[in-house]
C-alpha positions in Angstrom: -0.1 0.2 0.1 1.1 3.6 -0.4 2.3 5.9 2.0 -0.2 7.5 4.2 0.7 10.8 3.4 -0.3 10.2 -0.4 -3.6 8.7 0.3 -7.1 9.8 1.3 -8.6 7.7 4.5 -11.5 5.3 4.2 -13.4 7.7 6.7 -12.8 10.8 4.8 -16.0 13.1 5.3 -18.4 13.8 2.2 -20.9 16.2 2.7 -24.1 17.3 0.6 -24.2 21.5 0.2 -27.6 22.3 1.3 -29.1 24.6 -1.3 -32.7 23.3 -1.9 -34.8 26.2 0.1 -32.8 28.7 -1.5 -33.1 27.4 -5.0 -36.9 26.8 -4.2 -37.2 30.4 -3.4 -35.7 31.8 -6.6 -38.2 32.8 -9.5 -38.5 30.8 -12.4 -36.4 33.2 -14.5 -33.8 33.7 -11.8 -33.7 29.7 -12.2 -32.6 29.6 -15.6 -30.4 32.4 -15.3 -28.5 30.0 -12.2 -28.9 27.1 -14.5 -27.3 28.2 -17.6 -24.2 29.8 -15.6 -23.8 26.6 -13.4 -23.7 24.9 -16.7 -20.9 27.2 -18.1 -18.8 27.0 -14.8 -19.3 23.1 -15.0 -17.6 23.1 -18.6 -15.4 25.6 -17.8 -14.2 23.5 -14.3 -13.0 20.9 -17.0 -9.9 23.2 -17.9 -8.8 22.7 -14.3 -7.9 19.2 -15.4 -5.5 20.3 -17.8 -4.0 23.0 -15.5 -3.2 20.1 -12.8 -1.2 17.2 -14.4 -0.7 15.3 -17.7 -2.6 12.2 -16.6 -5.7 14.1 -14.8 -7.9 14.3 -17.7 -7.3 10.7 -18.3 -8.4 9.5 -14.9 -11.4 11.7 -14.8 -12.4 10.6 -18.3 -11.7 7.3 -17.2 -13.8 7.3 -13.8 -16.7 8.8 -15.8 -16.9 6.1 -18.2 -17.1 4.0 -15.4 -19.8 5.4 -13.6 -22.1 6.4 -16.3 -22.1 2.7 -17.5 -22.5 1.7 -13.9 -23.9 3.3 -10.4 -21.8 2.9 -7.3 -23.7 0.0 -5.8 -23.5 -2.2 -9.2 -19.9 -1.2 -9.6 -19.3 -2.2 -5.9 -21.0 -6.1 -6.8 -18.6 -6.3 -9.9 -15.6 -5.1 -7.7 -16.4 -7.9 -4.9 -16.8 -10.5 -7.3 -13.2 -9.4 -8.9 -11.7 -10.4 -5.6 -11.7 -6.4 -3.9 -12.5 -6.3 -0.3 -15.0 -3.8 0.8 -12.3 -1.8 2.2 -10.5 -1.9 -1.2 -13.7 -0.4 -2.9 -14.3 1.9 -0.5 -10.8 3.7 -1.0 -11.5 3.0 -4.7 -15.0 5.7 -4.1 -12.6 8.0 -1.9 -10.1 8.3 -4.7 -12.9 8.8 -7.1 -14.5 11.4 -4.4 -10.8 13.4 -4.1 -10.5 13.4 -7.8 -13.9 14.9 -8.8 -13.5 17.4 -5.4 -9.8 18.7 -6.6 -10.5 18.3 -10.4 -7.2 16.2 -10.3 -5.0 13.8 -8.5 -3.1 16.6 -6.4 -4.8 18.6 -3.3 -6.1 22.1 -4.1 -4.6 22.5 -0.6 -1.1 21.4 -0.2 -0.3 20.7 -3.9 0.3 17.0 -2.9 -0.1 14.0 -5.2 -3.0 11.2 -3.8 -3.1 7.7 -5.0 -5.7 4.8 -4.7 -5.0 2.9 -1.4 -5.6 -0.4 -3.1 -3.3 -2.5 -5.6 -2.8 -1.5 -8.9 -3.6 -4.7 -10.4 -6.7 -5.2 -8.6 -8.0 -1.9 -10.0 -7.2 -2.9 -13.2 -9.2 -6.0 -13.4 -12.2 -4.0 -12.0 -11.7 -1.5 -14.9 -11.1 -4.2 -17.7 -14.0 -6.1 -16.6 -16.7 -3.4 -16.3 -19.5 -2.4 -18.0 -17.8 0.6 -19.4 -15.0 -1.7 -20.8 -17.7 -4.1 -22.4 -19.2 -1.0 -24.1 -16.5 1.1 -25.0 -13.5 -1.6 -25.1 -10.8 0.0 -26.9 -11.4 3.6 -25.3 -11.4 2.3 -21.7 -8.1 0.1 -22.3 -6.6 3.2 -23.7 -7.5 5.3 -20.7 -6.6 2.9 -18.2 -3.3 2.3 -20.1 -2.4 6.1 -20.5 -3.3 7.0 -17.0 -3.0 3.8 -14.8 1.2 4.3 -14.0 1.0 7.8 -13.6 -2.3 7.4 -11.2 -0.3 5.5 -8.8 3.5 6.5 -9.5 5.3 8.2 -6.2 8.4 9.2 -8.2 9.6 11.8 -6.1 9.7 14.5 -8.1 5.8 13.3 -9.2 4.9 13.6 -5.2 3.8 17.7 -5.5 3.1 20.1 -7.9 6.4 22.3 -9.0 8.3 23.5 -11.9 11.6 21.4 -13.7 12.9 19.0 -11.2 10.7 20.3 -8.2 7.2 18.8 -9.2 4.5 18.4 -11.6 2.9 21.6 -13.6 0.6 21.7 -16.7 1.2 25.3 -16.8 4.4 24.9 -18.6 5.8 22.2 -20.6 7.8 19.6 -18.9 11.3 20.8 -19.8 10.7 24.3 -18.8 12.2 25.4 -15.4 11.9 28.6 -13.8 14.4 30.2 -15.7 12.3 30.0 -18.6 9.2 31.3 -16.3 11.1 34.4 -15.9 12.3 34.6 -19.2 8.5 34.1 -20.3 7.4 36.9 -17.5 10.0 39.6 -18.8 8.5 38.8 -22.3 4.9 39.0 -21.7 5.9 42.6 -19.9 7.5 43.7 -22.8 4.4 43.2 -24.9 1.8 44.3 -21.9 0.3 40.9 -22.0 -1.1 39.3 -19.0 0.1 35.7 -18.3 -3.3 34.9 -16.5 -4.9 33.1 -19.1 -1.6 31.5 -20.7 0.3 28.2 -20.6 4.1 28.2 -21.8 5.2 25.6 -24.2 9.1 25.4 -25.0 10.9 23.6 -27.8 14.6 23.2 -27.9 15.7 23.2 -31.9 18.5 21.8 -33.8 20.3 24.9 -33.4 20.2 24.7 -30.0 17.8 28.0 -29.5 14.5 27.4 -27.4 11.5 28.2 -29.2 8.3 29.4 -27.0 5.0 29.2 -27.5 2.6 31.6 -25.2 -1.1 29.9 -25.9 -3.9 31.9 -24.8 -7.3 30.5 -23.8 -10.0 31.2 -26.1 -12.7 29.9 -28.4 -11.0 31.5 -31.3 -7.9 30.1 -32.8 -6.4 32.0 -36.0 -9.8 33.2 -36.8 -10.0 37.4 -37.3 -11.3 38.7 -33.9 -12.9 42.0 -32.7 -9.9 43.1 -30.5 -7.2 44.1 -33.3 -5.0 45.4 -30.3 -4.5 41.4 -29.1 -4.8 40.1 -32.6 -1.9 42.4 -33.4 0.3 40.5 -31.1 -0.6 37.0 -32.4 3.0 36.4 -34.1 6.5 35.7 -33.6 8.9 37.7 -31.9 12.6 37.4 -30.9 13.5 38.3 -27.5 16.7 38.1 -25.5 17.9 35.5 -28.1 14.9 33.2 -28.1 12.1 32.8 -30.7 8.9 33.2 -29.0 5.2 33.1 -30.5 1.7 34.5 -29.4 -1.2 31.7 -30.2 -4.5 31.1 -28.7 -7.2 28.7 -28.8 -5.9 26.7 -25.7 -9.1 25.3 -24.1 -11.1 25.9 -26.7 -13.9 23.1 -27.0 -14.5 23.8 -23.4 -14.6 27.2 -23.4 -17.2 27.1 -26.3 -19.4 25.6 -24.3 -18.7 28.1 -21.7 -19.5 30.9 -24.0 -22.7 29.1 -25.4 -24.5 29.2 -21.8 -22.8 32.4 -20.9 -24.8 33.6 -24.1 -28.0 31.7 -22.8 -27.8 33.2 -19.4 -27.8 36.7 -20.8 -31.7 36.2 -21.6 -32.6 35.8 -18.0 -30.3 38.6 -16.4 -31.7 40.6 -13.8 -30.4 44.0 -15.3 -28.1 45.8 -17.2 -25.0 45.3 -15.2 -25.5 41.6 -15.5 -26.0 41.7 -19.6 -22.7 43.7 -19.8 -21.0 41.9 -17.5 -21.7 38.6 -19.3 -21.2 40.2 -22.8 -17.8 40.9 -21.8 -16.8 37.5 -20.5 -18.1 36.0 -23.6 -15.7 38.2 -25.3 -12.8 37.4 -22.9 -13.7 33.8 -23.1 -14.0 34.0 -26.7 -10.9 36.2 -28.1 -8.6 35.2 -24.9 -8.6 38.9 -23.8 -7.9 39.7 -20.1 -9.0 43.3 -20.6 -12.4 42.2 -21.8 -12.6 40.1 -18.7 -11.5 43.1 -16.0 -14.4 45.2 -17.6 -16.7 42.5 -17.2 -15.7 42.4 -13.6 -16.3 46.1 -13.5 -20.1 45.3 -14.4 -19.5 42.8 -11.9 -18.9 45.0 -9.2 -21.7 47.6 -9.7 -24.5 44.7 -9.7 -25.1 45.2 -6.0 -26.9 42.5 -4.0 -27.8 40.3 -6.9 -30.6 37.8 -5.9 -28.4 35.1 -8.1 -24.3 35.7 -7.4 -21.7 34.5 -9.7 -18.2 34.9 -10.5 -16.3 32.8 -13.5 -12.8 33.0 -15.0 -9.2 32.4 -14.4 -9.3 33.5 -11.0 -6.5 32.3 -8.2 -3.0 31.6 -9.1 -1.9 29.7 -6.0 -1.0 26.6 -8.1 0.8 27.9 -10.9 4.4 27.3 -9.5 5.8 31.0 -10.9 2.4 32.5 -9.5 1.4 34.6 -12.8 -1.4 32.0 -14.3 -5.1 31.7 -12.9 -6.6 28.7 -12.9 -10.3 28.2 -14.2 -13.0 28.8 -11.5 -16.9 29.4 -11.6 -19.6 29.5 -8.9 -23.0 30.5 -8.8 -25.0 30.6 -5.3 -27.9 32.2 -3.9 -28.3 35.1 -1.5 -28.7 33.9 2.4 -30.5 37.3 3.4 -30.5 36.8 7.1 -27.0 36.1 7.3 -26.3 38.7 4.6 -27.9 41.3 7.0 -25.5 40.3 9.9 -22.5 40.9 7.4 -23.8 44.5 6.1 -23.7 45.4 9.6 -20.3 44.6 9.9 -19.2 46.6 6.8 -21.3 49.4 8.5 -18.6 49.4 11.7 -15.6 48.6 9.3 -14.4 52.1 9.4 -14.4 52.2 12.8 -12.9 48.8 13.3 -9.9 49.8 10.7 -8.7 52.3 13.3 -8.2 49.7 16.1 -5.8 47.6 13.6 -2.3 47.0 15.1 -0.7 48.8 11.9 -0.4 52.6 10.9 -2.9 54.1 8.8 -0.5 54.2 5.7 -1.0 50.3 5.1 -4.4 51.0 4.5 -6.7 52.3 1.5 -6.2 55.9 0.8 -10.2 55.8 0.9 -12.1 52.6 2.2 -14.3 51.4 -0.9 -17.5 49.9 0.9 -17.9 46.5 -0.4 -21.2 44.4 -1.2 -20.8 41.7 1.6 -23.2 38.8 1.4 -23.7 35.2 2.7 -24.0 32.8 -0.2 -25.7 29.4 -0.3 -23.6 27.7 -3.1 -25.6 25.9 -5.7 -22.4 25.1 -7.9 -18.6 25.5 -7.7 -16.4 24.4 -10.4 -12.8 24.3 -9.5 -10.0 22.8 -7.5 -11.5 23.6 -4.4 -14.2 25.4 -2.2 -13.2 28.0 0.0 -15.1 29.6 3.0 -14.9 32.9 1.9 -13.9 34.8 -1.0 -12.5 38.5 -2.0 -12.6 39.2 -5.6 -11.9 40.4 -8.4 -8.1 39.8 -8.0 -5.7 41.9 -10.2 -5.6 39.8 -13.7 -2.2 40.7 -14.3 0.0 40.6 -11.9 1.9 37.5 -10.0 0.1 36.8 -6.9 3.3 36.6 -5.2 4.1 40.3 -5.9 0.9 41.3 -4.1 2.5 39.6 -0.7 5.7 41.2 -0.6 6.9 42.5 2.5 10.0 44.4 1.6 10.4 47.4 -1.1 13.2 45.5 -2.9 10.7 42.9 -4.3 7.9 45.8 -5.2 6.5 45.2 -8.3 7.4 47.9 -10.7 4.2 49.8 -12.6 6.1 50.0 -15.8 6.2 46.4 -15.8 2.8 45.2 -14.8 -0.3 46.3 -17.1 -3.0 46.0 -14.5 -0.6 48.5 -12.4 -0.6 51.0 -15.2 -4.7 50.4 -15.0 -4.7 50.5 -11.1 -6.0 47.0 -9.4 -9.9 46.9 -9.6 -9.6 45.8 -6.0 -8.0 49.1 -5.1 -9.8 51.8 -7.0 -12.9 50.6 -7.9 -14.3 48.1 -5.3 -14.8 44.7 -4.7 -17.0 41.9 -3.1 -17.0 39.9 -0.2 -18.6 36.6 -0.2 -19.1 33.8 2.5 -20.3 31.0 1.8 -22.8 29.6 4.3 -23.7 26.6 3.3 -20.2 25.4 2.9 -19.1 27.1 6.3 -22.3 24.9 7.8 -20.4 21.4 6.9 -17.1 22.2 6.5 -16.3 23.7 10.0 -18.9 21.4 11.6 -17.3 19.5 15.0 -18.4 16.0 15.4 -18.1 15.1 19.1 -16.5 11.9 19.2 -13.2 13.3 16.8 -12.7 16.2 19.5 -9.3 15.8 21.4 -7.7 17.8 23.9 -10.9 19.1 25.4 -12.3 18.1 28.6 -16.3 16.3 28.1 -17.6 19.5 29.7 -16.2 21.7 27.1 -17.0 19.7 24.1 -20.5 21.0 23.7 -19.3 24.6 24.4 -17.1 24.4 21.6 -19.5 22.5 19.3 -21.9 25.5 20.1 -19.7 28.1 19.6 -17.4 26.8 16.4 -19.6 27.5 13.5 -20.7 30.9 14.7 -17.0 32.1 15.7 -15.9 31.0 12.5 -18.4 33.2 10.5 -16.9 36.4 12.5 -13.2 35.2 11.7 -14.4 35.1 7.7 -16.3 38.0 7.7 -13.1 39.6 9.3 -10.7 38.1 7.3 -12.3 39.1 3.9 -13.4 42.8 4.9 -10.6 43.6 6.9 -7.8 41.8 5.5 -8.0 41.4 1.9 -10.3 44.0 1.6 -9.1 47.1 3.3 -4.7 47.0 2.8 -3.0 48.9 0.2 -1.1 47.5 -2.5 2.0 49.0 -2.5 4.1 49.2 -5.5 7.4 50.7 -7.1 6.7 53.8 -9.4 9.9 54.3 -10.4 13.4 53.8 -9.0 12.7 56.6 -6.8 9.6 56.3 -5.9 7.6 53.8 -3.7 4.1 53.8 -2.6 4.8 52.8 0.7 6.2 53.8 4.1 10.1 52.9 4.0 11.0 53.1 7.5 10.6 50.1 10.0 
């Protein structure tokens, strides 16, 4: 069996996010709006598989074939007949749940690989003897041959996400190193292009020269586009002695489905902000334009207090080893009015609370932009993991590592990062805070039998207040953490927008 660090335990919790009541309260038009946004999110979420590991899409496709042909109970009977124990079949189900939850075979928090906790030969017998294999013998066999070894491999480099010898990533081709990533970022900066919706592919020519392809996520490949400025950049370049070519069409079949459902959702939008937001997202995913997505985010910020809330795109850059490329994410949720009212009271107190924080006002925004802060019940969340709270939009051209700099020597330069020339949306135009209520309800619920280091008489008190206290923690974290701080940048060699004294 595998090292326990790389397996998911059989008693891991699997919870249902209850959204029935919130969805029931929607009008027919709101339900259709939520439905098409959800379809767009689920289709877009498939891109995460392609952003995780080479084998992740094949594992997902194989599992989908198995469970479409036989439900878990039917597959269980087949597995037991093939010689699996109950524990081994449970381990297979847990592995499948992990792949679906993380949209790949690496944990979304920690970036560590997980493998099935049963012998490979036994799983192979189950797969090749399944009803799916009977229906599509060549396809299932090819999928298993493609991903089987990698699914179980714990070769040192494959244990974690990373770049070069440090781990696995599909944001870059396998021969890319951190030096290649830095060179590519310099090239993108020189062309005023964002890395957020790109991947990088490297080939070394016979002459020993490196050839890099920067591939933008889009439906369009080589067809003419409305965005002439972006189209003009789809060409070959010489940069610092290397060849670069900017192309597009990454994830094209997936994004085509996303665009189709965003177009359908527009027919059920509640107001012009939502219509214009969706129109810009369609343009962004069709053409590969981050600027269009930023325009859509502006309309999203202006859409205050919607009944159906959503956000979609290449959002978080945590899993890119270089910190520049966004992972696809899409969510749809309904407002929990009672909890949202509590958060609005917190927002009303924010400016007073900011004065009490233990650092100078120079670290806060010059003017606090009062956000929309709602508690939502998630209907759909497509991505590599569901957080407890969100503060968005992100800066869509700035490597995330830069926004976390602690020393002035590491501050990003305005001249080299296009989103700073435009100003970060979150800094200057506002943002939204979101607390995901039905996620909190299950993810942070305490089970008495699993509590350790507490006296029996203290367990009831802990169980009673853990959930409510975490609601407050999430609220403060999103509102006063992400929502109020100033983004420090280096405007020029001698001009820093931050205090230089310690």
